[in-house]
Biopython code that builds the backbone (N, CA, C, O; Angstrom):
import numpy as np
from Bio.PDB.StructureBuilder import StructureBuilder

atoms = [
    (1, "MET", "N", (52.061, 67.908, 145.321)),
    (1, "MET", "CA", (50.542, 67.551, 144.046)),
    (1, "MET", "C", (50.619, 66.270, 143.605)),
    (1, "MET", "O", (51.690, 65.682, 143.450)),
    (2, "LYS", "N", (49.763, 65.894, 143.435)),
    (2, "LYS", "CA", (49.682, 64.449, 142.260)),
    (2, "LYS", "C", (48.327, 64.533, 141.347)),
    (2, "LYS", "O", (47.224, 64.929, 141.725)),
    (3, "ALA", "N", (48.678, 64.079, 140.103)),
    (3, "ALA", "CA", (47.472, 64.806, 139.211)),
    (3, "ALA", "C", (47.617, 63.328, 138.744)),
    (3, "ALA", "O", (48.694, 62.759, 138.565)),
    (4, "SER", "N", (46.271, 62.740, 138.558)),
    (4, "SER", "CA", (45.887, 61.187, 137.959)),
    (4, "SER", "C", (44.901, 61.478, 136.926)),
    (4, "SER", "O", (43.806, 62.040, 136.886)),
    (5, "LEU", "N", (45.986, 60.669, 135.787)),
    (5, "LEU", "CA", (44.922, 60.876, 134.446)),
    (5, "LEU", "C", (43.709, 60.453, 134.623)),
    (5, "LEU", "O", (43.012, 60.968, 133.749)),
    (6, "ALA", "N", (43.016, 59.694, 135.387)),
    (6, "ALA", "CA", (41.744, 58.924, 135.296)),
    (6, "ALA", "C", (40.941, 59.892, 135.818)),
    (6, "ALA", "O", (39.894, 60.165, 135.231)),
    (7, "GLN", "N", (41.332, 60.612, 137.090)),
    (7, "GLN", "CA", (40.688, 61.246, 137.693)),
    (7, "GLN", "C", (40.737, 62.745, 136.799)),
    (7, "GLN", "O", (39.802, 63.514, 137.021)),
    (8, "ALA", "N", (41.859, 63.207, 135.740)),
    (8, "ALA", "CA", (41.802, 64.613, 134.671)),
    (8, "ALA", "C", (41.084, 64.300, 133.511)),
    (8, "ALA", "O", (40.461, 65.165, 132.896)),
    (9, "LEU", "N", (41.138, 62.791, 133.067)),
    (9, "LEU", "CA", (39.897, 63.075, 132.378)),
    (9, "LEU", "C", (38.353, 62.408, 132.521)),
    (9, "LEU", "O", (37.599, 62.465, 131.550)),
    (10, "ALA", "N", (38.053, 61.970, 133.391)),
    (10, "ALA", "CA", (36.943, 62.196, 134.294)),
    (10, "ALA", "C", (36.277, 63.573, 134.241)),
    (10, "ALA", "O", (35.047, 63.630, 134.257)),
    (11, "ARG", "N", (37.284, 65.090, 134.156)),
    (11, "ARG", "CA", (36.398, 66.342, 134.074)),
    (11, "ARG", "C", (36.492, 66.663, 132.654)),
    (11, "ARG", "O", (36.471, 67.852, 132.337)),
    (12, "LEU", "N", (36.583, 65.851, 131.843)),
    (12, "LEU", "CA", (36.309, 66.378, 130.131)),
    (12, "LEU", "C", (35.423, 65.497, 129.693)),
    (12, "LEU", "O", (35.666, 64.293, 129.618)),
    (13, "PRO", "N", (34.141, 66.124, 129.315)),
    (13, "PRO", "CA", (34.577, 67.529, 128.163)),
    (13, "PRO", "C", (34.279, 68.693, 129.807)),
    (13, "PRO", "O", (33.749, 68.390, 130.876)),
    (14, "GLY", "N", (34.789, 69.803, 129.418)),
    (14, "GLY", "CA", (34.645, 70.888, 130.363)),
    (14, "GLY", "C", (33.861, 71.399, 130.222)),
    (14, "GLY", "O", (33.202, 70.762, 129.400)),
    (15, "ALA", "N", (33.038, 72.806, 130.649)),
    (15, "ALA", "CA", (31.953, 73.662, 130.384)),
    (15, "ALA", "C", (31.970, 74.149, 128.622)),
    (15, "ALA", "O", (32.928, 74.623, 128.012)),
    (16, "PRO", "N", (30.775, 73.891, 128.163)),
    (16, "PRO", "CA", (30.901, 74.570, 126.798)),
    (16, "PRO", "C", (31.425, 76.377, 126.936)),
    (16, "PRO", "O", (31.561, 77.220, 127.822)),
    (17, "THR", "N", (31.536, 76.298, 125.907)),
    (17, "THR", "CA", (32.609, 77.983, 125.223)),
    (17, "THR", "C", (31.921, 78.250, 124.051)),
    (17, "THR", "O", (31.031, 77.452, 123.758)),
    (18, "ALA", "N", (32.130, 79.208, 123.296)),
    (18, "ALA", "CA", (31.577, 80.015, 122.119)),
    (18, "ALA", "C", (32.460, 78.881, 120.795)),
    (18, "ALA", "O", (31.987, 78.314, 119.810)),
    (19, "ALA", "N", (33.822, 78.915, 121.326)),
    (19, "ALA", "CA", (34.821, 78.129, 120.752)),
    (19, "ALA", "C", (34.258, 76.479, 120.539)),
    (19, "ALA", "O", (33.809, 75.998, 119.498)),
    (20, "TYR", "N", (34.422, 75.854, 121.755)),
    (20, "TYR", "CA", (33.757, 74.688, 122.153)),
    (20, "TYR", "C", (32.274, 74.236, 122.818)),
    (20, "TYR", "O", (32.061, 73.859, 123.970)),
    (21, "PRO", "N", (31.245, 74.415, 121.618)),
    (21, "PRO", "CA", (29.953, 74.523, 122.272)),
    (21, "PRO", "C", (30.117, 72.938, 122.692)),
    (21, "PRO", "O", (30.325, 72.791, 123.896)),
    (22, "GLU", "N", (30.080, 72.148, 122.186)),
    (22, "GLU", "CA", (30.674, 70.493, 123.022)),
    (22, "GLU", "C", (31.321, 70.578, 124.191)),
    (22, "GLU", "O", (30.933, 69.744, 125.009)),
    (23, "GLY", "N", (32.458, 71.535, 124.680)),
    (23, "GLY", "CA", (32.518, 71.295, 126.178)),
    (23, "GLY", "C", (34.113, 71.421, 125.569)),
    (23, "GLY", "O", (34.487, 71.114, 124.437)),
    (24, "LEU", "N", (34.946, 71.985, 126.718)),
    (24, "LEU", "CA", (36.046, 72.356, 126.722)),
    (24, "LEU", "C", (36.975, 70.678, 126.301)),
    (24, "LEU", "O", (36.425, 69.628, 126.633)),
    (25, "PRO", "N", (38.110, 70.648, 125.704)),
    (25, "PRO", "CA", (38.554, 69.289, 125.639)),
    (25, "PRO", "C", (39.764, 69.340, 125.978)),
    (25, "PRO", "O", (40.561, 68.631, 125.363)),
    (26, "PHE", "N", (40.320, 70.372, 127.273)),
    (26, "PHE", "CA", (41.087, 70.429, 128.391)),
    (26, "PHE", "C", (40.972, 70.730, 129.362)),
    (26, "PHE", "O", (40.121, 71.617, 129.428)),
    (27, "ALA", "N", (41.362, 70.492, 130.232)),
    (27, "ALA", "CA", (41.440, 71.111, 132.144)),
    (27, "ALA", "C", (42.384, 71.380, 133.138)),
    (27, "ALA", "O", (42.892, 70.418, 133.713)),
    (28, "ALA", "N", (42.679, 72.412, 133.414)),
    (28, "ALA", "CA", (43.698, 72.618, 134.137)),
    (28, "ALA", "C", (44.037, 71.395, 135.293)),
    (28, "ALA", "O", (43.028, 70.744, 135.565)),
    (29, "GLN", "N", (45.064, 71.041, 135.895)),
    (29, "GLN", "CA", (45.094, 70.191, 136.961)),
    (29, "GLN", "C", (46.168, 70.556, 138.648)),
    (29, "GLN", "O", (46.111, 70.167, 139.815)),
    (30, "MET", "N", (47.057, 71.505, 137.843)),
    (30, "MET", "CA", (47.931, 72.075, 138.614)),
    (30, "MET", "C", (48.656, 73.360, 137.958)),
    (30, "MET", "O", (48.898, 73.522, 136.763)),
    (31, "ALA", "N", (49.005, 74.427, 139.261)),
    (31, "ALA", "CA", (49.892, 75.222, 138.888)),
    (31, "ALA", "C", (50.872, 75.806, 140.090)),
    (31, "ALA", "O", (50.698, 75.566, 141.285)),
    (32, "GLY", "N", (51.558, 76.331, 139.736)),
    (32, "GLY", "CA", (52.690, 76.995, 140.280)),
    (32, "GLY", "C", (53.651, 77.692, 140.161)),
    (32, "GLY", "O", (54.736, 77.187, 139.872)),
    (33, "GLY", "N", (53.481, 79.280, 140.387)),
    (33, "GLY", "CA", (55.236, 80.121, 139.700)),
    (33, "GLY", "C", (54.041, 80.017, 138.452)),
    (33, "GLY", "O", (52.828, 79.816, 138.495)),
    (34, "SER", "N", (55.279, 80.325, 137.012)),
    (34, "SER", "CA", (55.019, 80.050, 135.983)),
    (34, "SER", "C", (54.609, 78.967, 135.061)),
    (34, "SER", "O", (54.434, 78.941, 133.843)),
    (35, "MET", "N", (54.510, 78.116, 135.961)),
    (35, "MET", "CA", (54.123, 76.638, 135.452)),
    (35, "MET", "C", (52.605, 76.481, 135.510)),
    (35, "MET", "O", (51.869, 77.079, 136.294)),
    (36, "SER", "N", (52.201, 75.533, 134.509)),
    (36, "SER", "CA", (50.678, 75.421, 134.485)),
    (36, "SER", "C", (50.432, 74.058, 133.773)),
    (36, "SER", "O", (50.299, 74.091, 132.549)),
    (37, "LEU", "N", (50.360, 72.879, 134.412)),
    (37, "LEU", "CA", (49.560, 71.386, 134.084)),
    (37, "LEU", "C", (48.280, 71.447, 133.582)),
    (37, "LEU", "O", (47.406, 72.164, 134.069)),
    (38, "GLU", "N", (48.085, 70.502, 132.331)),
    (38, "GLU", "CA", (46.693, 70.078, 132.026)),
    (38, "GLU", "C", (46.809, 68.795, 131.156)),
    (38, "GLU", "O", (47.772, 68.278, 130.589)),
    (39, "ILE", "N", (45.571, 68.481, 131.240)),
    (39, "ILE", "CA", (45.322, 67.639, 130.143)),
    (39, "ILE", "C", (44.118, 67.660, 128.925)),
    (39, "ILE", "O", (42.913, 67.907, 128.962)),
    (40, "TYR", "N", (45.037, 67.282, 127.854)),
    (40, "TYR", "CA", (44.160, 67.792, 127.018)),
    (40, "TYR", "C", (43.601, 66.199, 125.806)),
    (40, "TYR", "O", (44.179, 65.181, 125.426)),
    (41, "ALA", "N", (42.548, 66.654, 125.638)),
    (41, "ALA", "CA", (41.961, 65.280, 124.420)),
    (41, "ALA", "C", (41.411, 65.557, 123.762)),
    (41, "ALA", "O", (40.204, 65.539, 124.004)),
    (42, "PRO", "N", (41.880, 66.020, 122.441)),
    (42, "PRO", "CA", (40.749, 66.800, 121.490)),
    (42, "PRO", "C", (40.256, 66.011, 120.621)),
    (42, "PRO", "O", (40.007, 66.341, 119.462)),
    (43, "GLY", "N", (40.061, 64.829, 121.138)),
    (43, "GLY", "CA", (38.961, 63.513, 120.947)),
    (43, "GLY", "C", (37.584, 64.088, 120.912)),
    (43, "GLY", "O", (36.760, 63.744, 120.064)),
    (44, "SER", "N", (37.357, 64.925, 121.800)),
    (44, "SER", "CA", (36.318, 65.498, 122.325)),
    (44, "SER", "C", (35.575, 66.250, 121.339)),
    (44, "SER", "O", (34.375, 66.494, 121.463)),
    (45, "ASN", "N", (36.370, 66.663, 120.241)),
    (45, "ASN", "CA", (35.832, 67.958, 120.132)),
    (45, "ASN", "C", (34.929, 67.644, 118.668)),
    (45, "ASN", "O", (35.295, 66.909, 117.751)),
    (46, "ALA", "N", (33.736, 68.376, 118.743)),
    (46, "ALA", "CA", (32.803, 67.906, 117.668)),
    (46, "ALA", "C", (33.056, 67.699, 116.222)),
    (46, "ALA", "O", (32.286, 67.133, 115.446)),
    (47, "ASP", "N", (33.886, 68.068, 116.017)),
    (47, "ASP", "CA", (34.351, 68.042, 114.474)),
    (47, "ASP", "C", (35.721, 67.538, 114.079)),
    (47, "ASP", "O", (36.346, 67.671, 113.027)),
    (48, "GLY", "N", (36.117, 66.713, 115.596)),
    (48, "GLY", "CA", (37.070, 66.078, 115.264)),
    (48, "GLY", "C", (38.932, 66.341, 115.166)),
    (48, "GLY", "O", (39.910, 65.605, 115.028)),
    (49, "GLN", "N", (38.735, 67.569, 115.301)),
    (49, "GLN", "CA", (39.795, 68.709, 114.754)),
    (49, "GLN", "C", (40.562, 69.324, 116.348)),
    (49, "GLN", "O", (40.123, 69.438, 117.492)),
    (50, "ASP", "N", (41.877, 69.615, 115.710)),
    (50, "ASP", "CA", (42.713, 70.347, 117.110)),
    (50, "ASP", "C", (42.445, 71.472, 116.703)),
    (50, "ASP", "O", (42.890, 71.655, 115.570)),
    (51, "ARG", "N", (41.751, 72.568, 117.247)),
    (51, "ARG", "CA", (41.833, 74.106, 117.175)),
    (51, "ARG", "C", (42.126, 74.912, 117.941)),
    (51, "ARG", "O", (41.675, 76.033, 118.174)),
    (52, "GLN", "N", (43.487, 73.918, 118.666)),
    (52, "GLN", "CA", (44.248, 75.470, 119.799)),
    (52, "GLN", "C", (45.377, 76.028, 118.862)),
    (52, "GLN", "O", (45.852, 75.370, 117.935)),
    (53, "GLN", "N", (45.724, 77.174, 119.156)),
    (53, "GLN", "CA", (46.370, 78.354, 119.003)),
    (53, "GLN", "C", (47.388, 78.469, 119.522)),
    (53, "GLN", "O", (47.675, 77.950, 120.601)),
    (54, "PRO", "N", (48.175, 79.226, 118.791)),
    (54, "PRO", "CA", (49.582, 79.223, 119.377)),
    (54, "PRO", "C", (49.813, 79.582, 120.415)),
    (54, "PRO", "O", (49.364, 80.720, 120.548)),
    (55, "HIS", "N", (50.538, 79.051, 121.735)),
    (55, "HIS", "CA", (50.620, 79.426, 123.295)),
    (55, "HIS", "C", (51.601, 80.911, 123.061)),
    (55, "HIS", "O", (52.395, 81.246, 122.182)),
    (56, "ALA", "N", (50.985, 81.724, 124.596)),
    (56, "ALA", "CA", (52.733, 82.716, 124.965)),
    (56, "ALA", "C", (53.467, 82.047, 125.434)),
    (56, "ALA", "O", (54.559, 82.612, 125.387)),
    (57, "GLN", "N", (53.569, 80.716, 126.092)),
    (57, "GLN", "CA", (54.356, 79.926, 126.844)),
    (57, "GLN", "C", (55.487, 79.159, 126.215)),
    (57, "GLN", "O", (55.731, 79.665, 125.120)),
    (58, "ASP", "N", (56.169, 78.275, 126.441)),
    (58, "ASP", "CA", (57.035, 77.492, 125.844)),
    (58, "ASP", "C", (55.769, 76.079, 126.766)),
    (58, "ASP", "O", (55.207, 76.101, 127.861)),
    (59, "GLU", "N", (55.788, 74.947, 125.534)),
    (59, "GLU", "CA", (54.928, 74.205, 126.251)),
    (59, "GLU", "C", (55.575, 72.933, 126.567)),
    (59, "GLU", "O", (56.757, 73.215, 126.374)),
    (60, "LEU", "N", (55.537, 71.616, 126.961)),
    (60, "LEU", "CA", (55.653, 70.311, 126.880)),
    (60, "LEU", "C", (54.301, 69.470, 127.095)),
    (60, "LEU", "O", (53.383, 69.696, 127.883)),
    (61, "TYR", "N", (54.460, 68.369, 126.101)),
    (61, "TYR", "CA", (53.707, 67.561, 126.097)),
    (61, "TYR", "C", (54.105, 66.076, 125.866)),
    (61, "TYR", "O", (54.863, 65.640, 125.000)),
    (62, "PHE", "N", (53.287, 65.250, 127.030)),
    (62, "PHE", "CA", (53.626, 64.312, 127.429)),
    (62, "PHE", "C", (52.553, 62.953, 127.164)),
    (62, "PHE", "O", (52.058, 62.491, 128.192)),
    (63, "VAL", "N", (52.249, 62.430, 126.123)),
    (63, "VAL", "CA", (51.228, 61.103, 125.530)),
    (63, "VAL", "C", (51.213, 60.404, 126.246)),
    (63, "VAL", "O", (52.291, 59.869, 126.506)),
    (64, "GLN", "N", (49.895, 59.947, 127.058)),
    (64, "GLN", "CA", (49.541, 59.065, 128.085)),
    (64, "GLN", "C", (48.483, 58.560, 127.307)),
    (64, "GLN", "O", (47.892, 57.816, 128.090)),
    (65, "ARG", "N", (47.961, 58.529, 126.347)),
    (65, "ARG", "CA", (47.033, 56.972, 125.898)),
    (65, "ARG", "C", (46.970, 57.942, 124.027)),
    (65, "ARG", "O", (47.241, 59.046, 123.553)),
    (66, "GLY", "N", (46.433, 56.610, 123.589)),
    (66, "GLY", "CA", (46.031, 56.727, 121.708)),
    (66, "GLY", "C", (47.362, 57.204, 121.412)),
    (66, "GLY", "O", (48.415, 57.472, 121.991)),
    (67, "HIS", "N", (46.756, 57.188, 120.035)),
    (67, "HIS", "CA", (48.135, 58.169, 118.896)),
    (67, "HIS", "C", (47.697, 58.831, 118.017)),
    (67, "HIS", "O", (46.483, 58.932, 117.840)),
    (68, "GLY", "N", (48.854, 59.611, 117.046)),
    (68, "GLY", "CA", (48.211, 60.448, 116.062)),
    (68, "GLY", "C", (49.258, 61.158, 115.815)),
    (68, "GLY", "O", (50.259, 60.686, 116.355)),
    (69, "GLU", "N", (49.423, 62.006, 115.279)),
    (69, "GLU", "CA", (50.537, 62.734, 114.761)),
    (69, "GLU", "C", (50.497, 64.492, 115.195)),
    (69, "GLU", "O", (49.467, 65.113, 114.936)),
    (70, "LEU", "N", (51.809, 65.291, 115.931)),
    (70, "LEU", "CA", (52.035, 66.323, 116.277)),
    (70, "LEU", "C", (52.639, 67.020, 115.828)),
    (70, "LEU", "O", (53.827, 66.983, 116.150)),
    (71, "LEU", "N", (52.157, 68.148, 114.745)),
    (71, "LEU", "CA", (52.536, 68.965, 113.907)),
    (71, "LEU", "C", (53.282, 70.203, 114.258)),
    (71, "LEU", "O", (52.349, 70.935, 114.585)),
    (72, "ILE", "N", (54.265, 70.839, 114.385)),
    (72, "ILE", "CA", (55.347, 71.531, 114.537)),
    (72, "ILE", "C", (56.180, 72.565, 114.191)),
    (72, "ILE", "O", (57.368, 72.602, 114.512)),
    (73, "GLY", "N", (55.362, 73.781, 113.267)),
    (73, "GLY", "CA", (56.159, 74.746, 112.507)),
    (73, "GLY", "C", (56.401, 73.977, 111.230)),
    (73, "GLY", "O", (57.495, 74.183, 110.705)),
    (74, "GLY", "N", (55.302, 72.838, 110.427)),
    (74, "GLY", "CA", (55.248, 72.746, 109.358)),
    (74, "GLY", "C", (56.167, 71.373, 109.316)),
    (74, "GLY", "O", (56.494, 70.870, 108.241)),
    (75, "GLN", "N", (56.595, 70.753, 110.735)),
    (75, "GLN", "CA", (56.729, 69.007, 110.922)),
    (75, "GLN", "C", (56.533, 68.220, 111.579)),
    (75, "GLN", "O", (56.824, 68.301, 112.772)),
    (76, "ARG", "N", (56.032, 67.288, 111.106)),
    (76, "ARG", "CA", (55.329, 66.258, 111.305)),
    (76, "ARG", "C", (55.892, 64.643, 112.195)),
    (76, "ARG", "O", (56.490, 63.672, 111.731)),
    (77, "PHE", "N", (55.467, 64.877, 113.396)),
    (77, "PHE", "CA", (55.636, 63.885, 114.293)),
    (77, "PHE", "C", (55.013, 62.852, 114.260)),
    (77, "PHE", "O", (53.986, 63.107, 113.631)),
    (78, "ALA", "N", (55.015, 61.336, 114.707)),
    (78, "ALA", "CA", (53.707, 60.659, 114.966)),
    (78, "ALA", "C", (54.078, 60.395, 116.453)),
    (78, "ALA", "O", (55.196, 60.045, 116.833)),
    (79, "ALA", "N", (53.006, 60.605, 117.237)),
    (79, "ALA", "CA", (52.803, 60.797, 118.636)),
    (79, "ALA", "C", (52.025, 59.357, 119.409)),
    (79, "ALA", "O", (50.976, 58.803, 119.078)),
    (80, "GLU", "N", (52.905, 59.043, 120.455)),
    (80, "GLU", "CA", (51.892, 57.566, 120.858)),
    (80, "GLU", "C", (52.408, 57.819, 122.076)),
    (80, "GLU", "O", (53.291, 58.645, 122.308)),
    (81, "PRO", "N", (51.659, 56.844, 123.166)),
    (81, "PRO", "CA", (52.218, 57.109, 124.721)),
    (81, "PRO", "C", (53.800, 56.396, 125.274)),
    (81, "PRO", "O", (54.380, 55.324, 125.446)),
    (82, "GLY", "N", (53.930, 57.645, 125.370)),
    (82, "GLY", "CA", (55.079, 57.501, 126.476)),
    (82, "GLY", "C", (56.023, 59.157, 125.226)),
    (82, "GLY", "O", (56.971, 59.922, 125.400)),
    (83, "ASP", "N", (55.442, 59.023, 124.590)),
    (83, "ASP", "CA", (56.481, 60.001, 123.591)),
    (83, "ASP", "C", (56.337, 61.793, 124.282)),
    (83, "ASP", "O", (55.322, 62.178, 124.861)),
    (84, "ALA", "N", (57.351, 62.517, 124.093)),
    (84, "ALA", "CA", (57.199, 63.791, 124.666)),
    (84, "ALA", "C", (57.965, 64.956, 123.564)),
    (84, "ALA", "O", (59.071, 64.823, 123.039)),
    (85, "PHE", "N", (57.131, 65.961, 123.428)),
    (85, "PHE", "CA", (57.379, 67.073, 122.745)),
    (85, "PHE", "C", (57.920, 68.569, 123.368)),
    (85, "PHE", "O", (57.478, 69.095, 124.389)),
    (86, "PHE", "N", (58.685, 68.959, 122.739)),
    (86, "PHE", "CA", (58.530, 70.372, 123.309)),
    (86, "PHE", "C", (58.136, 71.628, 122.046)),
    (86, "PHE", "O", (58.724, 71.670, 120.966)),
    (87, "VAL", "N", (57.055, 72.576, 122.448)),
    (87, "VAL", "CA", (56.898, 73.853, 121.785)),
    (87, "VAL", "C", (57.051, 75.084, 121.805)),
    (87, "VAL", "O", (56.087, 75.691, 122.271)),
    (88, "SER", "N", (57.998, 75.759, 121.438)),
    (88, "SER", "CA", (58.385, 76.661, 121.641)),
    (88, "SER", "C", (57.172, 77.818, 121.583)),
    (88, "SER", "O", (56.535, 77.757, 120.531)),
    (89, "ALA", "N", (56.747, 78.829, 122.485)),
    (89, "ALA", "CA", (56.521, 79.928, 122.516)),
    (89, "ALA", "C", (55.309, 81.047, 121.018)),
    (89, "ALA", "O", (55.529, 82.081, 120.387)),
    (90, "GLY", "N", (54.499, 80.376, 121.051)),
    (90, "GLY", "CA", (54.093, 81.603, 119.168)),
    (90, "GLY", "C", (54.159, 79.690, 118.239)),
    (90, "GLY", "O", (53.197, 79.607, 117.475)),
    (91, "THR", "N", (54.643, 78.964, 118.232)),
    (91, "THR", "CA", (54.949, 78.379, 117.439)),
    (91, "THR", "C", (53.301, 77.180, 117.049)),
    (91, "THR", "O", (52.832, 76.357, 117.834)),
    (92, "GLU", "N", (52.867, 77.450, 115.859)),
    (92, "GLU", "CA", (52.027, 76.778, 115.237)),
    (92, "GLU", "C", (52.319, 75.257, 115.379)),
    (92, "GLU", "O", (53.207, 74.501, 114.986)),
    (93, "HIS", "N", (50.723, 75.097, 116.409)),
    (93, "HIS", "CA", (51.264, 73.227, 116.251)),
    (93, "HIS", "C", (49.670, 72.887, 116.134)),
    (93, "HIS", "O", (48.690, 73.552, 116.467)),
    (94, "ARG", "N", (49.767, 71.825, 115.639)),
    (94, "ARG", "CA", (48.076, 70.935, 116.246)),
    (94, "ARG", "C", (48.091, 69.343, 116.421)),
    (94, "ARG", "O", (49.150, 68.763, 116.661)),
    (95, "PHE", "N", (47.394, 68.950, 116.346)),
    (95, "PHE", "CA", (47.587, 67.249, 116.344)),
    (95, "PHE", "C", (46.441, 66.845, 115.920)),
    (95, "PHE", "O", (45.282, 67.155, 116.196)),
    (96, "GLU", "N", (47.062, 65.894, 115.002)),
    (96, "GLU", "CA", (46.318, 65.605, 113.440)),
    (96, "GLU", "C", (45.888, 63.724, 113.341)),
    (96, "GLU", "O", (46.690, 62.841, 113.642)),
    (97, "ASN", "N", (44.696, 63.520, 112.933)),
    (97, "ASN", "CA", (44.918, 61.982, 112.593)),
    (97, "ASN", "C", (44.843, 61.203, 113.676)),
    (97, "ASN", "O", (45.208, 60.045, 113.473)),
    (98, "PHE", "N", (44.353, 61.556, 115.183)),
    (98, "PHE", "CA", (44.757, 60.981, 116.144)),
    (98, "PHE", "C", (43.724, 60.297, 116.804)),
    (98, "PHE", "O", (42.788, 61.061, 116.569)),
    (99, "THR", "N", (43.221, 59.314, 117.517)),
    (99, "THR", "CA", (42.768, 58.251, 118.124)),
    (99, "THR", "C", (41.866, 59.209, 118.950)),
    (99, "THR", "O", (42.298, 60.159, 119.604)),
    (100, "ALA", "N", (40.158, 58.736, 118.810)),
    (100, "ALA", "CA", (39.383, 59.135, 119.587)),
    (100, "ALA", "C", (39.822, 58.870, 121.193)),
    (100, "ALA", "O", (39.622, 59.614, 122.153)),
    (101, "ASP", "N", (40.237, 58.053, 121.171)),
    (101, "ASP", "CA", (41.174, 57.746, 122.780)),
    (101, "ASP", "C", (42.149, 58.887, 123.242)),
    (101, "ASP", "O", (42.369, 58.883, 124.453)),
    (102, "PHE", "N", (42.805, 59.912, 122.471)),
    (102, "PHE", "CA", (44.064, 60.459, 122.496)),
    (102, "PHE", "C", (44.134, 61.465, 123.497)),
    (102, "PHE", "O", (43.485, 62.482, 123.252)),
    (103, "ALA", "N", (44.878, 61.421, 124.758)),
    (103, "ALA", "CA", (45.143, 62.408, 125.985)),
    (103, "ALA", "C", (46.799, 62.527, 125.902)),
    (103, "ALA", "O", (47.749, 61.745, 125.922)),
    (104, "THR", "N", (46.604, 63.875, 125.802)),
    (104, "THR", "CA", (48.562, 64.483, 126.831)),
    (104, "THR", "C", (48.403, 65.199, 127.993)),
    (104, "THR", "O", (47.385, 65.701, 128.470)),
    (105, "TRP", "N", (49.558, 65.181, 128.396)),
    (105, "TRP", "CA", (49.282, 65.909, 129.675)),
    (105, "TRP", "C", (50.216, 67.445, 128.659)),
    (105, "TRP", "O", (51.057, 67.142, 127.812)),
    (106, "VAL", "N", (49.953, 68.636, 128.881)),
    (106, "VAL", "CA", (50.630, 69.706, 128.671)),
    (106, "VAL", "C", (51.060, 70.346, 129.792)),
    (106, "VAL", "O", (50.326, 70.338, 130.780)),
    (107, "VAL", "N", (52.590, 71.149, 129.837)),
    (107, "VAL", "CA", (52.715, 71.986, 130.694)),
    (107, "VAL", "C", (53.417, 72.909, 130.254)),
    (107, "VAL", "O", (54.523, 72.583, 129.821)),
    (108, "PHE", "N", (53.057, 74.245, 130.216)),
    (108, "PHE", "CA", (53.231, 75.324, 130.177)),
    (108, "PHE", "C", (53.848, 76.084, 131.579)),
    (108, "PHE", "O", (53.539, 76.197, 132.765)),
    (109, "TYR", "N", (55.033, 76.572, 130.555)),
    (109, "TYR", "CA", (55.894, 77.128, 131.524)),
    (109, "TYR", "C", (56.638, 78.945, 131.204)),
    (109, "TYR", "O", (56.292, 79.591, 130.215)),
    (110, "GLY", "N", (57.230, 79.262, 131.811)),
    (110, "GLY", "CA", (58.466, 80.286, 131.389)),
    (110, "GLY", "C", (57.636, 81.613, 131.424)),
    (110, "GLY", "O", (56.445, 81.840, 131.634)),
    (111, "PRO", "N", (58.603, 82.318, 131.168)),
    (111, "PRO", "CA", (57.668, 83.781, 130.372)),
    (111, "PRO", "C", (56.863, 84.317, 129.133)),
    (111, "PRO", "O", (57.347, 84.017, 128.042)),
    (112, "PRO", "N", (55.581, 85.146, 129.129)),
    (112, "PRO", "CA", (55.302, 85.268, 127.720)),
    (112, "PRO", "C", (56.283, 85.434, 126.936)),
    (112, "PRO", "O", (57.125, 86.239, 127.334)),
    (113, "GLY", "N", (56.571, 84.658, 125.368)),
    (113, "GLY", "CA", (56.662, 84.818, 124.679)),
    (113, "GLY", "C", (58.537, 83.864, 124.451)),
    (113, "GLY", "O", (59.463, 83.908, 123.641)),
    (114, "GLY", "N", (58.210, 83.132, 125.706)),
    (114, "GLY", "CA", (59.023, 81.472, 126.206)),
    (114, "GLY", "C", (60.335, 82.230, 126.509)),
    (114, "GLY", "O", (60.305, 83.454, 126.637)),
    (115, "GLU", "N", (61.437, 81.564, 126.621)),
    (115, "GLU", "CA", (62.431, 81.515, 127.424)),
    (115, "GLU", "C", (63.471, 81.532, 126.251)),
    (115, "GLU", "O", (63.383, 80.827, 125.246)),
    (116, "SER", "N", (64.727, 82.669, 126.588)),
    (116, "SER", "CA", (65.496, 83.031, 125.663)),
    (116, "SER", "C", (66.732, 81.664, 125.986)),
    (116, "SER", "O", (67.746, 81.572, 125.295)),
]
sb = StructureBuilder()
sb.init_structure("model")
sb.init_model(0)
sb.init_chain("A")
sb.init_seg("    ")
for serial, (resi, resn, name, xyz) in enumerate(atoms, 1):
    if name == "N":
        sb.init_residue(resn, " ", resi, " ")
    sb.init_atom(name, np.array(xyz, "f"), 0.0, 1.0, " ", f" {name:<3s}", serial, name[0])
structure = sb.get_structure()
């Protein structure tokens, strides 16, 4: 399977929900086994905030466009195109100070609670 950034971004924002009345800032692209791939563009949030909560699986982020900062468990990292980040399952994290065009691929994988 192939995932195209342009095609993925064309699907955003997704359908509105209670948590995201302006529409979801992420969309699933493909999945297999315990792995799933999403595009995430928090700049579409009405309040300009990254509202994600810790996830049950380990995650990899691959920044595609825009700039910002990623806070992972209290540590702050600059995030720009070409950067990759690992976030272990259950860890508090969020993007801050991101540009409106910020977009990243997110890969979720492994068992709930993360790999040992």
